[in-house]
TIKE-953865 format. One record per residue (C-alpha): residue number from 1; residue in one letter; x, y, z. Coordinates in Angstrom, 2 decimals, padded with zeros to 5 digits. Layout:
% TIKE-953865
(NUM; "A"; (X; Y; Z))
...
***
This chain:
% TIKE-953865
(1; "M"; (-007.35; -065.82; -031.62))
(2; "G"; (-007.22; -063.19; -028.87))
(3; "R"; (-009.31; -062.93; -025.76))
(4; "K"; (-012.82; -061.66; -026.37))
(5; "F"; (-014.06; -058.67; -024.39))
(6; "T"; (-017.63; -057.42; -024.66))
(7; "F"; (-018.69; -053.91; -023.66))
(8; "I"; (-022.43; -053.54; -022.94))
(9; "G"; (-023.17; -049.82; -023.06))
(10; "A"; (-020.15; -049.03; -025.24))
(11; "G"; (-021.62; -045.60; -026.09))
(12; "S"; (-020.25; -044.47; -022.75))
(13; "L"; (-017.23; -043.30; -024.72))
(14; "D"; (-014.89; -042.31; -021.87))
(15; "F"; (-015.36; -045.56; -020.10))
(16; "T"; (-015.04; -047.62; -023.26))
(17; "Q"; (-011.83; -045.89; -024.42))
(18; "D"; (-010.18; -045.95; -021.01))
(19; "L"; (-011.01; -049.59; -020.24))
(20; "A"; (-010.04; -050.78; -023.70))
(21; "R"; (-006.73; -048.86; -023.49))
(22; "D"; (-005.99; -050.48; -020.14))
(23; "I"; (-006.72; -053.95; -021.56))
(24; "L"; (-004.38; -053.35; -024.48))
(25; "S"; (-001.64; -052.22; -022.14))
(26; "F"; (-001.14; -055.89; -021.10))
(27; "P"; (000.95; -057.97; -023.51))
(28; "A"; (-001.45; -060.94; -023.15))
(29; "F"; (-004.29; -058.83; -024.57))
(30; "R"; (-002.57; -057.00; -027.47))
(31; "D"; (-004.60; -059.12; -029.93))
(32; "A"; (-007.86; -058.74; -028.08))
(33; "E"; (-011.25; -058.79; -029.75))
(34; "F"; (-013.40; -055.86; -028.64))
(35; "H"; (-017.14; -056.45; -029.21))
(36; "L"; (-019.00; -053.24; -028.63))
(37; "V"; (-022.74; -053.17; -027.89))
(38; "D"; (-025.04; -050.16; -027.60))
(39; "I"; (-028.67; -049.46; -028.48))
(40; "H"; (-027.66; -045.99; -029.77))
(41; "E"; (-026.13; -046.57; -033.19))
(42; "G"; (-024.60; -043.12; -033.38))
(43; "R"; (-022.75; -043.36; -030.16))
(44; "L"; (-021.70; -046.95; -031.04))
(45; "A"; (-020.20; -045.71; -034.37))
(46; "Y"; (-018.08; -043.09; -032.57))
(47; "A"; (-016.93; -045.56; -029.92))
(48; "T"; (-015.88; -047.90; -032.67))
(49; "K"; (-013.95; -045.23; -034.52))
(50; "A"; (-012.22; -044.17; -031.29))
(51; "L"; (-011.02; -047.69; -030.52))
(52; "E"; (-009.90; -048.28; -034.12))
(53; "K"; (-007.89; -045.09; -033.94))
(54; "M"; (-006.28; -046.16; -030.68))
(55; "I"; (-005.44; -049.59; -032.09))
(56; "R"; (-003.82; -048.05; -035.19))
(57; "Y"; (-001.92; -045.56; -033.09))
(58; "G"; (-000.54; -048.27; -030.83))
(59; "G"; (000.14; -050.77; -033.56))
(60; "F"; (-001.92; -053.41; -031.83))
(61; "P"; (-003.15; -056.58; -033.65))
(62; "A"; (-006.52; -056.11; -031.87))
(63; "T"; (-009.89; -055.89; -033.61))
(64; "V"; (-013.18; -054.03; -033.01))
(65; "H"; (-016.64; -055.46; -033.71))
(66; "P"; (-019.60; -053.15; -033.19))
(67; "T"; (-023.16; -054.46; -033.03))
(68; "T"; (-026.59; -053.71; -031.63))
(69; "D"; (-027.08; -057.51; -031.21))
(70; "R"; (-026.08; -058.26; -027.61))
(71; "R"; (-026.31; -061.98; -027.96))
(72; "Q"; (-023.99; -062.04; -030.93))
(73; "A"; (-021.42; -060.01; -029.03))
(74; "L"; (-021.62; -062.08; -025.89))
(75; "A"; (-021.17; -065.55; -027.46))
(76; "G"; (-017.90; -066.97; -026.20))
(77; "S"; (-016.77; -063.83; -024.37))
(78; "D"; (-014.00; -064.08; -021.77))
(79; "G"; (-014.77; -060.72; -020.06))
(80; "V"; (-017.88; -058.62; -020.06))
(81; "L"; (-018.00; -054.97; -018.94))
(82; "I"; (-021.37; -053.33; -018.25))
(83; "T"; (-021.72; -049.54; -018.31))
(84; "I"; (-025.43; -048.94; -019.16))
(85; "L"; (-027.94; -046.25; -018.30))
(86; "Q"; (-031.60; -047.26; -018.37))
(87; "G"; (-033.74; -044.17; -019.07))
(88; "G"; (-032.36; -040.79; -020.00))
(89; "V"; (-032.14; -037.42; -018.37))
(90; "D"; (-035.92; -036.86; -018.73))
(91; "V"; (-036.43; -039.89; -016.48))
(92; "W"; (-033.58; -039.33; -014.08))
(93; "R"; (-034.61; -035.79; -013.29))
(94; "H"; (-037.80; -037.09; -011.56))
(95; "D"; (-035.63; -039.08; -009.13))
(96; "V"; (-034.41; -035.74; -007.81))
(97; "E"; (-037.30; -033.40; -008.45))
(98; "I"; (-040.11; -035.47; -006.86))
(99; "P"; (-038.33; -035.86; -003.50))
(100; "K"; (-037.31; -032.22; -003.60))
(101; "K"; (-040.97; -031.23; -003.94))
(102; "Y"; (-041.61; -033.11; -000.68))
(103; "G"; (-038.57; -031.52; 001.03))
(104; "V"; (-035.92; -034.18; 000.48))
(105; "D"; (-032.95; -032.36; -001.07))
(106; "I"; (-030.96; -034.81; -003.26))
(107; "C"; (-028.07; -033.70; -005.43))
(108; "V"; (-026.99; -036.82; -007.42))
(109; "G"; (-029.33; -039.67; -006.55))
(110; "D"; (-027.51; -042.56; -008.22))
(111; "T"; (-026.75; -044.77; -005.20))
(112; "R"; (-029.39; -045.16; -002.50))
(113; "G"; (-032.35; -043.39; -000.93))
(114; "P"; (-035.50; -042.70; -002.99))
(115; "A"; (-033.60; -041.58; -006.08))
(116; "G"; (-031.08; -044.47; -006.06))
(117; "I"; (-033.74; -047.05; -005.42))
(118; "F"; (-035.84; -045.96; -008.39))
(119; "R"; (-032.80; -045.80; -010.64))
(120; "F"; (-032.22; -049.37; -009.51))
(121; "L"; (-035.77; -050.51; -010.14))
(122; "R"; (-035.59; -049.16; -013.71))
(123; "T"; (-032.30; -050.85; -014.43))
(124; "A"; (-032.75; -054.22; -012.67))
(125; "P"; (-034.79; -056.10; -015.35))
(126; "V"; (-032.40; -054.98; -018.10))
(127; "M"; (-029.40; -056.15; -016.12))
(128; "L"; (-031.08; -059.49; -015.43))
(129; "D"; (-031.76; -059.97; -019.12))
(130; "I"; (-028.06; -059.39; -019.81))
(131; "I"; (-027.05; -061.95; -017.18))
(132; "R"; (-029.50; -064.54; -018.56))
(133; "D"; (-027.81; -064.14; -021.96))
(134; "I"; (-024.45; -064.54; -020.34))
(135; "E"; (-025.60; -067.73; -018.56))
(136; "E"; (-026.50; -069.17; -021.94))
(137; "L"; (-023.75; -067.80; -024.19))
(138; "C"; (-020.59; -067.34; -022.04))
(139; "P"; (-021.29; -068.78; -018.57))
(140; "E"; (-017.61; -068.85; -017.63))
(141; "A"; (-017.07; -065.15; -018.44))
(142; "V"; (-015.96; -062.73; -015.77))
(143; "V"; (-018.55; -059.92; -015.55))
(144; "L"; (-017.47; -056.54; -014.20))
(145; "N"; (-020.24; -054.02; -013.54))
(146; "Y"; (-019.72; -050.22; -013.49))
(147; "T"; (-023.41; -049.30; -013.58))
(148; "N"; (-024.94; -047.54; -010.59))
(149; "P"; (-026.53; -048.05; -008.15))
(150; "M"; (-023.67; -050.50; -007.65))
(151; "A"; (-024.61; -052.35; -004.47))
(152; "L"; (-028.30; -052.62; -005.30))
(153; "L"; (-027.67; -053.99; -008.85))
(154; "C"; (-024.89; -056.38; -007.80))
(155; "A"; (-027.01; -057.72; -004.89))
(156; "Y"; (-029.97; -058.22; -007.21))
(157; "L"; (-027.94; -060.15; -009.73))
(158; "Q"; (-025.75; -062.08; -007.25))
(159; "R"; (-028.91; -063.46; -005.62))
(160; "Q"; (-030.24; -064.82; -008.92))
(161; "T"; (-027.23; -066.17; -010.82))
(162; "K"; (-024.06; -068.21; -010.46))
(163; "V"; (-022.32; -066.06; -013.07))
(164; "Q"; (-019.15; -064.54; -011.65))
(165; "I"; (-020.06; -060.86; -011.34))
(166; "T"; (-018.18; -058.20; -009.37))
(167; "G"; (-018.98; -054.51; -009.11))
(168; "L"; (-016.19; -051.96; -009.48))
(169; "C"; (-016.06; -048.31; -008.36))
(170; "H"; (-013.13; -045.90; -008.52))
(171; "S"; (-013.97; -044.13; -005.29))
(172; "V"; (-011.71; -046.33; -003.18))
(173; "Q"; (-008.50; -045.78; -005.11))
(174; "G"; (-009.52; -042.20; -005.96))
(175; "T"; (-010.01; -041.21; -002.33))
(176; "A"; (-006.78; -042.94; -001.28))
(177; "A"; (-004.90; -040.97; -003.86))
(178; "M"; (-006.55; -037.76; -002.59))
(179; "L"; (-005.53; -038.40; 000.99))
(180; "A"; (-002.02; -039.33; -000.10))
(181; "G"; (-001.86; -036.05; -001.97))
(182; "W"; (-002.82; -034.11; 001.13))
(183; "L"; (000.14; -035.66; 002.89))
(184; "G"; (002.60; -035.35; 000.02))
(185; "A"; (002.93; -039.12; 000.02))
(186; "D"; (003.70; -041.33; -002.94))
(187; "M"; (000.96; -043.95; -003.41))
(188; "K"; (003.59; -046.69; -003.58))
(189; "D"; (004.27; -045.92; 000.07))
(190; "V"; (000.64; -046.01; 001.14))
(191; "T"; (-001.32; -049.07; 002.29))
(192; "Y"; (-004.89; -049.32; 003.55))
(193; "T"; (-007.71; -051.61; 004.45))
(194; "C"; (-011.07; -050.43; 003.20))
(195; "A"; (-014.46; -052.00; 003.77))
(196; "G"; (-018.18; -051.35; 004.03))
(197; "I"; (-020.68; -051.01; 001.17))
(198; "N"; (-020.31; -049.17; -002.13))
(199; "H"; (-020.08; -045.40; -001.62))
(200; "Q"; (-020.19; -046.01; 002.14))
(201; "A"; (-016.95; -047.80; 002.82))
(202; "F"; (-014.31; -046.63; 005.33))
(203; "Y"; (-010.54; -046.86; 005.51))
(204; "L"; (-010.23; -049.01; 008.61))
(205; "D"; (-006.51; -048.24; 008.50))
(206; "F"; (-004.53; -045.86; 006.32))
(207; "K"; (-000.74; -046.05; 006.57))
(208; "W"; (002.21; -044.18; 005.09))
(209; "N"; (005.49; -046.05; 005.18))
(210; "G"; (003.91; -048.48; 007.60))
(211; "K"; (002.81; -045.88; 010.13))
(212; "D"; (-000.73; -044.73; 010.93))
(213; "A"; (-001.37; -041.66; 008.78))
(214; "Y"; (-004.69; -040.67; 010.36))
(215; "P"; (-003.14; -038.18; 012.80))
(216; "L"; (-001.51; -036.38; 009.89))
(217; "I"; (-004.76; -036.30; 007.96))
(218; "R"; (-006.56; -034.93; 010.99))
(219; "E"; (-003.90; -032.24; 011.40))
(220; "A"; (-004.12; -031.30; 007.68))
(221; "I"; (-007.92; -030.85; 007.91))
(222; "R"; (-007.63; -028.73; 011.03))
(223; "T"; (-004.73; -026.50; 009.97))
(224; "R"; (-004.92; -026.15; 006.19))
(225; "P"; (-007.95; -024.22; 004.94))
(226; "E"; (-007.63; -025.43; 001.36))
(227; "I"; (-008.01; -029.01; 002.64))
(228; "A"; (-010.62; -028.24; 005.21))
(229; "G"; (-012.83; -026.66; 002.50))
(230; "E"; (-012.25; -029.25; -000.15))
(231; "E"; (-014.41; -032.02; 001.34))
(232; "L"; (-016.65; -030.35; 003.91))
(233; "V"; (-019.00; -033.24; 004.49))
(234; "R"; (-016.41; -036.04; 004.46))
(235; "N"; (-014.03; -034.08; 006.63))
(236; "E"; (-016.76; -033.43; 009.19))
(237; "M"; (-017.63; -037.08; 009.24))
(238; "F"; (-013.95; -038.02; 009.71))
(239; "L"; (-013.46; -035.63; 012.59))
(240; "H"; (-016.42; -037.17; 014.46))
(241; "L"; (-016.33; -040.83; 013.25))
(242; "D"; (-012.50; -041.19; 013.17))
(243; "Y"; (-012.43; -043.07; 009.88))
(244; "Y"; (-012.42; -041.57; 006.39))
(245; "S"; (-015.19; -042.43; 003.89))
(246; "T"; (-014.67; -043.38; 000.30))
(247; "E"; (-017.33; -041.36; -001.44))
(248; "S"; (-017.35; -037.64; -002.24))
(249; "S"; (-019.02; -035.04; -000.04))
(250; "G"; (-021.90; -034.44; -002.49))
(251; "H"; (-022.83; -038.12; -002.45))
(252; "N"; (-022.16; -038.55; 001.29))
(253; "S"; (-024.44; -035.63; 002.12))
(254; "E"; (-027.35; -037.68; 000.68))
(255; "Y"; (-026.63; -040.89; 002.63))
(256; "N"; (-026.81; -039.51; 006.11))
(257; "A"; (-029.23; -037.57; 008.28))
(258; "W"; (-026.81; -034.82; 009.28))
(259; "F"; (-026.25; -032.55; 006.35))
(260; "R"; (-029.28; -031.92; 004.09))
(261; "K"; (-032.32; -031.91; 006.38))
(262; "R"; (-032.43; -028.09; 006.98))
(263; "P"; (-031.66; -025.11; 004.76))
(264; "D"; (-029.05; -023.80; 007.17))
(265; "L"; (-027.22; -027.17; 007.14))
(266; "I"; (-027.36; -027.32; 003.36))
(267; "E"; (-025.89; -023.83; 003.20))
(268; "K"; (-023.14; -024.72; 005.69))
(269; "Y"; (-022.09; -028.16; 004.43))
(270; "C"; (-023.48; -028.61; 000.90))
(271; "T"; (-023.31; -025.34; -000.98))
(272; "H"; (-019.58; -024.57; -001.08))
(273; "G"; (-017.57; -027.72; -000.77))
(274; "T"; (-019.42; -030.70; -002.26))
(275; "G"; (-019.31; -030.03; -005.95))
(276; "W"; (-023.07; -030.79; -006.04))
(277; "N"; (-024.79; -027.99; -004.26))
(278; "P"; (-028.49; -027.13; -004.36))
(279; "G"; (-027.95; -024.11; -006.58))
(280; "E"; (-026.06; -026.23; -009.05))
(281; "Y"; (-028.89; -028.70; -009.66))
(282; "A"; (-030.55; -026.53; -012.32))
(283; "Y"; (-027.13; -026.10; -013.93))
(284; "I"; (-026.38; -029.83; -013.79))
(285; "L"; (-029.80; -030.64; -015.25))
(286; "K"; (-029.32; -028.19; -018.06))
(287; "E"; (-025.83; -029.57; -018.73))
(288; "Y"; (-027.17; -033.11; -018.89))
(289; "M"; (-030.07; -032.03; -021.13))
(290; "D"; (-027.70; -030.12; -023.41))
(291; "K"; (-025.54; -033.19; -023.78))
(292; "E"; (-028.44; -034.90; -025.54))
(293; "N"; (-027.94; -032.34; -028.28))
(294; "T"; (-024.21; -031.79; -028.13))
(295; "W"; (-022.80; -035.29; -027.58))
(296; "E"; (-021.91; -035.77; -031.27))
(297; "A"; (-019.81; -032.56; -031.31))
(298; "Q"; (-018.04; -033.68; -028.09))
(299; "F"; (-017.40; -037.13; -029.54))
(300; "K"; (-016.02; -035.62; -032.78))
(301; "E"; (-013.70; -033.43; -030.72))
(302; "I"; (-012.39; -036.49; -028.89))
(303; "L"; (-012.00; -038.37; -032.17))
(304; "D"; (-010.24; -035.46; -033.91))
(305; "S"; (-007.75; -034.95; -031.08))
(306; "P"; (-004.23; -035.92; -032.11))
(307; "Q"; (-003.42; -036.84; -028.50))
(308; "I"; (-003.83; -040.54; -027.64))
(309; "D"; (-002.65; -041.62; -024.19))
(310; "L"; (-001.73; -045.31; -024.08))
(311; "N"; (-000.65; -045.28; -020.47))
(312; "R"; (-002.67; -047.54; -018.17))
(313; "G"; (-005.13; -045.76; -015.93))
(314; "E"; (-006.30; -046.39; -012.41))
(315; "E"; (-009.43; -048.47; -013.10))
(316; "Y"; (-009.31; -052.06; -011.80))
(317; "A"; (-010.89; -053.96; -014.73))
(318; "A"; (-007.92; -054.70; -016.95))
(319; "N"; (-005.73; -055.71; -014.00))
(320; "I"; (-008.41; -058.14; -012.88))
(321; "F"; (-008.70; -059.73; -016.33))
(322; "N"; (-004.91; -059.97; -016.54))
(323; "A"; (-004.71; -061.66; -013.13))
(324; "L"; (-007.38; -064.21; -014.02))
(325; "F"; (-006.49; -065.16; -017.60))
(326; "G"; (-003.63; -062.91; -018.84))
(327; "D"; (-000.14; -063.23; -017.43))
(328; "Q"; (-001.85; -064.07; -014.12))
(329; "T"; (000.00; -061.54; -011.97))
(330; "P"; (-002.10; -061.34; -008.78))
(331; "F"; (-004.00; -058.11; -008.31))
(332; "E"; (-005.63; -056.80; -005.11))
(333; "F"; (-008.59; -054.43; -005.34))
(334; "N"; (-011.83; -053.54; -003.64))
(335; "G"; (-014.85; -055.27; -005.15))
(336; "N"; (-018.57; -055.66; -004.52))
(337; "L"; (-019.47; -059.22; -003.53))
(338; "P"; (-022.05; -060.99; -001.31))
(339; "N"; (-021.32; -060.87; 002.39))
(340; "T"; (-020.76; -064.58; 002.83))
(341; "E"; (-018.36; -066.39; 005.12))
(342; "G"; (-018.32; -063.42; 007.49))
(343; "L"; (-016.53; -060.98; 005.16))
(344; "I"; (-017.93; -058.22; 007.38))
(345; "S"; (-019.29; -059.95; 010.43))
(346; "N"; (-021.62; -057.22; 011.70))
(347; "L"; (-023.34; -056.49; 008.36))
(348; "P"; (-026.32; -058.49; 007.01))
(349; "R"; (-025.30; -061.91; 005.64))
(350; "G"; (-025.76; -061.97; 001.84))
(351; "A"; (-025.80; -058.17; 001.43))
(352; "C"; (-023.51; -056.71; -001.20))
(353; "V"; (-020.35; -055.45; 000.54))
(354; "E"; (-017.27; -053.69; -000.74))
(355; "V"; (-014.21; -055.49; 000.58))
(356; "P"; (-010.57; -056.20; -000.34))
(357; "V"; (-010.36; -058.87; -003.04))
(358; "L"; (-007.50; -060.81; -004.64))
(359; "A"; (-007.71; -061.76; -008.33))
(360; "S"; (-005.33; -064.49; -009.43))
(361; "K"; (-005.22; -067.64; -011.48))
(362; "A"; (-007.21; -069.24; -008.58))
(363; "G"; (-010.08; -066.84; -009.23))
(364; "I"; (-011.58; -063.92; -007.31))
(365; "R"; (-011.11; -064.37; -003.57))
(366; "P"; (-012.48; -061.79; -001.06))
(367; "F"; (-010.75; -061.15; 002.25))
(368; "S"; (-012.60; -061.19; 005.54))
(369; "V"; (-012.16; -057.94; 007.48))
(370; "G"; (-014.17; -059.07; 010.51))
(371; "A"; (-016.34; -056.49; 012.24))
(372; "L"; (-016.58; -052.82; 011.41))
(373; "P"; (-016.16; -050.49; 014.44))
(374; "D"; (-019.53; -050.44; 016.16))
(375; "H"; (-020.51; -046.89; 015.35))
(376; "L"; (-019.74; -047.37; 011.66))
(377; "A"; (-021.70; -050.62; 011.68))
(378; "I"; (-024.80; -048.71; 012.88))
(379; "L"; (-024.52; -046.30; 009.94))
(380; "V"; (-023.73; -048.88; 007.28))
(381; "N"; (-026.25; -051.43; 008.56))
(382; "T"; (-029.05; -049.00; 008.03))
(383; "S"; (-028.09; -048.44; 004.38))
(384; "A"; (-027.35; -052.09; 003.73))
(385; "R"; (-030.66; -053.26; 005.17))
(386; "C"; (-032.61; -050.64; 003.15))
(387; "E"; (-030.85; -051.89; 000.04))
(388; "E"; (-031.57; -055.47; 000.85))
(389; "L"; (-035.25; -054.64; 001.23))
(390; "A"; (-035.28; -052.80; -002.07))
(391; "V"; (-033.65; -055.79; -003.77))
(392; "T"; (-036.34; -058.09; -002.33))
(393; "A"; (-038.97; -055.63; -003.59))
(394; "A"; (-037.62; -055.94; -007.08))
(395; "I"; (-037.36; -059.71; -007.05))
(396; "E"; (-040.93; -060.07; -005.70))
(397; "G"; (-042.39; -057.15; -007.59))
(398; "D"; (-043.68; -055.72; -004.31))
(399; "P"; (-044.29; -051.95; -004.18))
(400; "R"; (-044.94; -052.06; -000.44))
(401; "K"; (-041.37; -053.16; 000.16))
(402; "V"; (-040.14; -050.27; -002.06))
(403; "F"; (-041.96; -047.90; 000.26))
(404; "Q"; (-040.57; -049.53; 003.40))
(405; "A"; (-037.04; -049.42; 002.02))
(406; "I"; (-037.38; -045.68; 001.45))
(407; "L"; (-039.16; -045.25; 004.83))
(408; "F"; (-035.96; -045.93; 006.74))
(409; "D"; (-033.58; -044.01; 004.48))
(410; "P"; (-031.68; -041.69; 006.89))
(411; "L"; (-032.08; -038.41; 005.00))
(412; "T"; (-035.69; -039.10; 003.97))
(413; "S"; (-036.80; -040.14; 007.49))
(414; "S"; (-035.12; -037.09; 008.99))
(415; "V"; (-037.24; -034.79; 006.84))
(416; "L"; (-040.58; -036.45; 006.21))
(417; "S"; (-043.34; -038.14; 008.13))
(418; "M"; (-044.29; -041.75; 007.33))
(419; "A"; (-047.45; -040.53; 005.50))
(420; "E"; (-045.40; -038.07; 003.44))
(421; "I"; (-042.91; -040.79; 002.47))
(422; "H"; (-045.81; -043.02; 001.46))
(423; "D"; (-047.23; -040.25; -000.84))
(424; "M"; (-043.79; -039.49; -002.32))
(425; "T"; (-043.08; -043.17; -003.01))
(426; "Q"; (-046.53; -043.56; -004.63))
(427; "E"; (-045.85; -040.63; -006.93))
(428; "M"; (-042.45; -042.02; -007.93))
(429; "L"; (-043.94; -045.48; -008.59))
(430; "L"; (-046.49; -044.01; -010.96))
(431; "K"; (-043.92; -041.74; -012.66))
(432; "N"; (-041.82; -044.84; -013.39))
(433; "K"; (-044.71; -047.09; -014.45))
(434; "D"; (-043.36; -047.73; -017.94))
(435; "Y"; (-040.21; -049.24; -016.43))
(436; "L"; (-041.93; -051.23; -013.63))
(437; "T"; (-044.13; -053.56; -015.69))
(438; "Y"; (-042.56; -056.49; -013.81))
(439; "F"; (-044.25; -055.31; -010.56))
(440; "R"; (-047.51; -057.03; -009.67))
(441; "S"; (-048.99; -053.64; -008.71))
(442; "L"; (-047.91; -050.04; -008.43))
(443; "T"; (-050.45; -049.14; -005.73))
(444; "L"; (-049.34; -048.89; -002.11))
***
């Protein structure tokens, strides 16, 4: 019998296809059992057909088992992958639109700040239910989370369970590949040390053939217009902070006080080079809303395509599973784990940090990177402490702590008064009341 992998939120078709393909690319998992779980039966059916098609095409002795019964799928699992979304576009839109009404211009809102915190608060109880099932039905399973907001959800779960759960994000390897591309470097010749928190980690060193590549990156930004304009926010941060950040300009513009607090700054930094500019929000919303009606046609197009790529992608998950219980080839990656044993010495102890990790037959072992440069620690500490307060708010069901976590968000506090943040938070609490029944009160 092959190893059992359970996908929670398997209706996320791209993720499910890509991660299953990567798992099948390892000889140890050719006969894997894929147990697919989703509450949307239509999406689940298409995900099942897509995986069955891939298995036939590759001639794998693997099997696919779809179900809406999460507990049935989890029983005896070796690996669990979580890619869920709690609440649809009609809910998500308020995370962006309510702050915008108060003057806080958010473009994505899936990580931190008022939008990310409320996305977290909606998702937290569902994730905890999943983990409680895992504790009962497959306590030794390795759980890999792809659901945002990554740091908030991982911290929330890691505080409340002994299940081995790690959060994964492709921004680290994705940005490294982007920087290598700017230099014309092959990734096999690039090494780096990256650490911080999810979507706010920095390359503490970035080397090409063993030599510091930062001077070359700085020169490329200053002399090549196509590169200077590709990542306006991140490039500006690099030129002043001296270390490159992992997350895209659109996201990064939300996490700091420098780029979205005035219309002129939004026009300068966020309208032409982030991919998520203010004028695009209406388009993005319409696109997301339209997907509610067009997803089936898109899934059919994917399913009908004769092209099936069986080459392993760049996501970490399959490599981690292989290192732990496949052929056990060690694999190094950046993962989201509690900041214990001084992994990052000048960030809060216990906070969820993104650090280098080694997966091997000995398990998942994070590396200590010591202290972040002082100026980076100031920036990351603010975000990490706001996240820790929001996690405490969820565990205690305390709306006051939700408000206080948002109160110190860099972008929000650069735009609004304390009283305005109070009123905005109150409105968001009430708008999300159907998802916050675990709170003792929704009144600030």
